[in-house]
C-alpha positions as CSV (number, residue, x, y, z in Angstrom):
1,M,111.3,56.6,18.0
2,A,112.2,56.3,14.3
3,G,109.3,58.3,13.1
4,S,110.5,61.2,15.5
5,R,114.1,60.8,15.0
6,L,113.3,61.2,11.3
7,A,110.8,64.5,11.6
8,L,113.7,65.8,13.8
9,R,116.2,65.6,11.1
10,A,113.7,67.2,8.4
11,V,113.4,70.1,10.9
12,A,117.3,70.0,11.2
13,M,117.0,70.7,7.5
14,C,114.8,73.2,6.9
15,V,116.1,75.3,9.7
16,A,119.8,75.0,7.9
17,V,118.5,76.7,4.9
18,L,116.1,79.2,6.8
19,V,118.5,80.5,9.9
20,S,121.8,81.7,9.5
21,L,123.7,80.1,12.1
22,P,127.2,78.7,13.1
23,A,128.4,76.0,10.0
24,V,127.9,72.2,11.3
25,V,131.2,70.6,11.2
26,A,131.1,67.9,8.7
27,Q,133.2,65.7,11.0
28,E,131.4,66.4,13.3
29,A,129.9,62.5,13.5
30,G,126.4,62.5,15.4
31,M,125.4,66.5,15.3
32,V,121.8,66.4,13.8
33,L,120.6,69.9,14.4
34,K,122.3,73.1,15.1
35,E,119.7,76.5,15.8
36,F,119.4,79.2,17.2
37,V,116.7,79.7,20.3
38,F,115.8,83.0,18.4
39,T,117.9,85.7,16.8
40,V,115.9,88.1,17.7
41,A,115.2,89.4,21.5
42,P,113.6,92.6,23.7
43,F,117.4,92.2,25.4
44,P,120.9,92.8,24.2
45,E,122.7,90.2,25.9
46,C,121.8,86.8,27.8
47,H,123.2,84.2,29.4
48,A,122.9,80.6,31.5
49,S,120.8,78.8,29.8
50,T,118.3,75.4,31.1
51,L,116.4,73.0,29.1
52,L,113.9,70.6,29.7
53,E,111.9,68.0,28.1
54,T,107.6,68.4,28.1
55,P,105.1,66.3,26.5
56,E,104.3,69.3,24.6
57,G,108.3,70.1,23.4
58,L,111.2,71.5,24.7
59,L,111.4,74.3,26.9
60,A,114.4,76.5,27.4
61,A,115.1,79.3,29.4
62,W,117.6,81.4,30.6
63,F,118.4,85.5,31.9
64,G,118.7,88.5,29.9
65,G,119.1,92.2,30.0
66,T,121.6,95.2,29.5
67,R,124.2,92.8,31.3
68,E,124.8,90.5,33.5
69,G,124.0,92.3,37.0
70,H,121.7,94.5,35.6
71,P,118.5,95.2,37.9
72,D,116.7,95.0,34.5
73,V,118.0,91.1,34.1
74,R,115.0,88.8,33.8
75,I,114.6,85.5,33.5
76,W,113.2,84.7,29.8
77,L,111.7,81.5,28.2
78,A,110.5,79.8,25.0
79,R,109.2,77.3,23.7
80,R,110.0,74.2,20.9
81,G,107.4,72.7,19.1
82,P,106.6,71.7,15.2
83,Q,107.1,74.7,13.8
84,G,110.2,75.9,16.0
85,W,110.8,77.9,19.1
86,T,108.4,80.3,19.8
87,A,109.7,84.0,20.8
88,P,111.2,84.7,24.2
89,E,108.8,85.7,27.0
90,P,109.6,86.7,30.4
91,V,109.4,83.9,33.1
92,A,110.2,86.2,36.3
93,D,112.0,89.6,37.0
94,G,113.8,90.8,40.4
95,A,110.7,93.7,41.5
96,Q,110.6,93.6,44.9
97,P,107.5,95.1,47.3
98,D,108.6,98.1,47.9
99,G,109.9,98.9,44.2
100,T,113.7,97.9,44.3
101,R,114.5,95.8,41.6
102,F,117.1,93.5,41.9
103,P,118.3,90.9,38.9
104,C,117.6,87.8,37.8
105,W,120.3,84.5,38.2
106,N,121.3,81.0,36.8
107,P,117.5,79.6,35.9
108,V,117.1,75.5,36.4
109,L,113.8,73.9,35.0
110,T,113.0,70.5,36.0
111,R,110.2,67.8,36.2
112,T,108.6,66.3,39.1
113,P,107.6,62.3,38.8
114,G,103.9,63.6,38.5
115,G,104.3,66.0,35.7
116,E,104.7,69.7,37.2
117,V,107.3,72.0,35.7
118,W,109.6,73.5,37.8
119,L,111.5,76.5,37.4
120,F,114.0,77.7,39.8
121,Y,116.2,80.8,39.3
122,K,118.3,83.5,41.9
123,V,117.6,87.3,42.7
124,G,119.9,89.5,44.2
125,P,122.2,92.2,43.8
126,R,125.3,89.3,43.0
127,P,126.2,86.1,43.5
128,S,127.6,86.6,47.2
129,S,124.1,87.7,48.2
130,W,121.6,86.4,46.3
131,W,118.2,84.3,46.9
132,G,116.7,81.1,45.7
133,M,113.5,81.6,44.1
134,W,110.9,78.8,43.0
135,R,107.6,78.8,40.6
136,R,105.7,75.6,39.5
137,S,103.6,75.4,36.0
138,S,101.0,72.6,35.6
139,D,100.8,72.9,32.2
140,N,104.1,72.4,31.0
141,G,105.0,76.0,31.4
142,K,102.3,78.1,29.7
143,N,101.0,79.4,33.1
144,W,103.3,79.9,36.1
145,S,102.5,79.7,40.2
146,E,103.4,83.0,42.1
147,P,107.0,83.1,43.1
148,V,108.1,81.6,46.6
149,R,111.6,82.3,47.7
150,L,112.9,79.3,49.4
151,P,114.1,78.6,52.7
152,D,117.0,81.0,54.4
153,G,119.7,78.5,54.0
154,I,118.3,76.7,50.4
155,L,119.8,78.4,46.9
156,G,118.0,75.5,44.7
157,P,119.5,74.5,41.9
158,I,122.4,77.0,41.5
159,K,122.9,76.2,37.7
160,N,122.4,72.8,36.9
161,K,119.6,70.5,36.5
162,P,118.4,68.0,40.0
163,I,117.7,64.4,39.3
164,W,115.0,62.8,40.6
165,L,115.7,59.7,42.8
166,A,113.5,56.7,44.2
167,G,110.5,58.1,46.3
168,G,110.6,61.0,44.6
169,R,113.7,62.6,46.2
170,M,114.9,65.5,44.8
171,L,119.0,66.2,44.5
172,S,120.2,69.6,43.8
173,G,124.0,70.7,43.5
174,S,124.3,73.7,44.9
175,S,127.1,75.9,45.8
176,T,127.7,79.9,47.8
177,E,130.3,82.5,47.0
178,H,129.9,84.6,50.1
179,D,132.8,82.7,52.5
180,G,135.1,81.9,49.0
181,W,134.1,79.3,46.6
182,R,131.8,76.3,48.6
183,V,129.7,73.7,47.2
184,H,127.2,71.5,49.1
185,M,124.2,69.8,47.6
186,E,120.7,70.1,49.1
187,W,117.4,67.7,48.5
188,T,113.3,67.5,49.5
189,E,112.0,64.3,49.5
190,N,108.5,65.5,49.6
191,L,107.8,68.3,46.6
192,G,109.4,71.1,48.7
193,S,107.5,71.1,51.3
194,D,111.0,70.4,53.5
195,W,114.1,70.6,52.3
196,H,117.6,69.4,53.9
197,K,121.2,70.1,52.6
198,T,124.9,68.5,53.3
199,Q,127.7,70.3,55.0
200,V,129.9,72.5,52.5
201,L,132.0,69.5,50.7
202,N,135.4,71.7,50.6
203,P,135.7,74.0,53.2
204,G,139.1,75.7,54.6
205,D,142.0,75.9,52.1
206,A,140.4,73.3,49.9
207,P,140.0,74.0,46.5
208,E,137.6,76.3,46.0
209,A,134.2,75.3,42.9
210,I,131.0,75.7,42.6
211,Q,128.0,74.6,40.4
212,P,128.1,70.6,40.5
213,A,126.6,68.5,38.1
214,I,125.8,65.7,39.1
215,L,125.8,61.7,37.3
216,V,124.5,58.8,38.2
217,H,126.5,55.3,38.5
218,S,123.8,53.8,40.8
219,P,120.7,54.4,42.8
220,E,123.0,54.9,45.5
221,V,126.2,55.7,43.7
222,L,126.7,59.2,42.5
223,Q,129.6,61.3,41.2
224,I,129.6,65.2,41.0
225,L,131.8,67.3,38.5
226,C,132.2,70.8,39.2
227,R,133.8,74.2,38.0
228,A,137.0,75.5,39.8
229,R,138.1,78.7,40.8
230,R,141.6,78.3,40.4
231,A,142.5,74.8,40.2
232,G,142.5,74.9,36.4
233,R,141.4,71.5,36.2
234,I,137.2,69.7,37.0
235,L,136.4,69.1,40.3
236,E,134.7,65.9,41.3
237,A,133.2,63.8,44.6
238,W,131.5,60.8,45.2
239,S,128.8,59.7,47.5
240,Q,128.1,55.8,48.3
241,D,124.9,56.4,49.7
242,G,122.6,58.6,47.2
243,G,124.0,62.1,48.0
244,R,123.7,62.2,51.2
245,H,127.1,62.3,52.4
246,W,130.4,62.9,49.7
247,S,133.9,62.5,49.4
248,D,136.4,65.8,49.2
249,L,136.8,67.6,46.4
250,A,139.4,66.1,43.6
251,P,140.7,67.3,40.3
252,T,140.4,65.4,37.6
253,V,142.6,65.2,34.1
254,L,139.8,67.9,32.6
255,P,140.4,71.5,31.9
256,N,138.5,74.0,33.5
257,P,139.1,77.7,32.3
258,N,136.8,79.1,35.8
259,S,133.5,78.4,33.0
260,G,130.2,76.9,34.1
261,I,129.8,72.7,33.0
262,D,127.4,70.9,33.3
263,A,126.3,66.7,32.9
264,V,124.1,63.9,32.0
265,T,123.7,60.0,32.8
266,L,122.0,59.0,29.6
267,A,119.5,56.0,29.5
268,D,122.1,53.2,28.9
269,G,124.7,54.5,31.2
270,T,126.8,56.4,29.3
271,H,127.9,59.7,31.2
272,V,128.0,62.6,28.6
273,L,130.1,66.2,29.8
274,V,129.9,69.3,27.8
275,Y,132.5,71.7,28.8
276,N,135.4,74.3,27.8
277,P,138.3,72.2,27.3
278,T,141.2,74.8,27.6
279,I,142.6,76.1,31.4
280,R,141.4,80.0,29.8
281,G,138.5,81.4,27.4
282,R,135.5,80.1,26.7
283,S,136.2,78.2,23.5
284,P,136.3,75.8,22.6
285,L,133.5,73.8,23.4
286,D,133.3,70.1,23.2
287,A,130.7,67.1,24.3
288,A,132.8,64.1,25.9
289,I,131.4,60.8,27.1
290,S,132.9,58.2,29.6
291,A,132.0,54.9,31.1
292,D,132.9,55.2,34.0
293,G,133.0,58.8,35.2
294,R,136.8,58.5,35.2
295,Q,138.5,58.2,31.9
296,W,136.3,60.8,28.9
297,R,136.6,60.8,25.2
298,R,135.7,63.5,23.2
299,V,132.9,62.7,20.5
300,A,132.3,66.5,19.4
301,R,133.4,70.1,18.8
302,L,130.8,72.2,19.0
303,E,132.1,75.6,19.0
304,S,135.8,76.5,17.9
305,E,135.9,79.3,16.4
306,P,137.1,82.8,19.0
307,G,134.4,84.2,21.6
308,E,132.4,82.8,24.1
309,F,130.7,79.5,24.4
310,S,129.6,79.1,28.0
311,Y,127.4,77.5,30.6
312,P,126.1,74.3,29.0
313,A,123.3,72.7,29.8
314,V,122.7,68.9,28.6
315,I,119.6,66.6,28.9
316,Q,118.5,63.2,27.0
317,T,115.0,63.1,25.6
318,S,112.9,60.2,25.6
319,D,114.0,59.6,22.2
320,G,117.4,59.1,23.4
321,L,118.7,62.2,21.4
322,V,120.9,64.6,22.9
323,H,120.3,68.2,23.1
324,V,122.5,70.9,24.4
325,S,122.1,74.6,24.8
326,Y,124.6,77.0,25.7
327,T,125.7,81.1,25.6
328,W,126.6,82.1,22.0
329,K,129.0,84.8,22.3
330,R,126.4,86.4,25.6
331,Q,123.9,87.7,22.1
332,R,121.9,84.3,21.5
333,I,120.9,80.9,22.9
334,A,122.5,78.1,20.8
335,H,120.8,74.5,20.5
336,V,122.7,71.5,19.4
337,V,121.4,68.5,19.0
338,L,123.6,64.9,19.0
339,D,122.9,61.5,18.1
340,P,124.4,58.9,20.1
341,Q,124.4,56.5,17.8
342,K,126.2,57.3,15.8
343,W,129.3,59.0,17.9
344,Q,133.1,58.5,17.3
345,P,134.8,58.3,20.6
346,G,138.4,60.0,20.1
347,E,141.3,59.0,22.4
348,I,141.2,59.0,26.2
349,L,141.5,62.7,27.3
350,G,143.9,63.5,29.5
351,E,146.8,61.0,29.2
352,P,150.1,61.6,27.2
């Protein structure tokens, strides 16, 4: 573990010299590396990245094209190994058998307990009418199965990564936008042969929300944090039975400007949230931690200049480091590596 951390720090020093990046802020304790996944790409805009660790290194995927919602938007993927990131390559598009082409949206990567890599994404003219798609890879993302459309009513993980529970059950946070913004949860217990979902967690005039991120407090006690449409706060719900039933959505103390978030529970039980700590705009972008999912403390400011820094994805790799990717001004995907051992938590957020 120590050797891998030293190697990553060496790579960070080289990248800082070779690539023009936003400056690493010295007072952000624990920031090991800050880089772009790419600086040149065959598309003008990109958004909605996802990260995954494999035995051969990191995978990152995102959607890119002329602009969000344009029919030429595809899913792109890059790999990070000892030499850095590979050039972006397309891995999915919205071409239909009749020649029609729709945009792709919100890829999500995950790895099964058996080591197969799965790519979920959406296809359709807009979020209110898109559908879920799924591809699989048995060689860490080099080659992929033919695209499969998910069953009607199942969208797959809508933005943030799923979690894998006991017995090989994959639980995903999902949502719809055709009848207001409604959150639900989906799962498969047999590697996608059958799919199940909950009822809508915020029906009627409940606060509208989408894109749940899942935190694990115990094998049965789970928490979701959601992007809110008008509440001005991140919304949460809790499950006491492994995600089959949930409490009503309720506001947290954390602000949300109607922008995507992501969260992860680390191996030591610490919960990490990456979000825009404001009620309007998509800057700054912060990382915060919590021991109980209720009280949060900021540990790093990833971006602070004007512009859009949004739609983060956050994972912990096997060496204990925390990786974050996010949209950088819709032009690039940024990648930041944080060392939890060096964090210096600030004051409790949301308290006067």
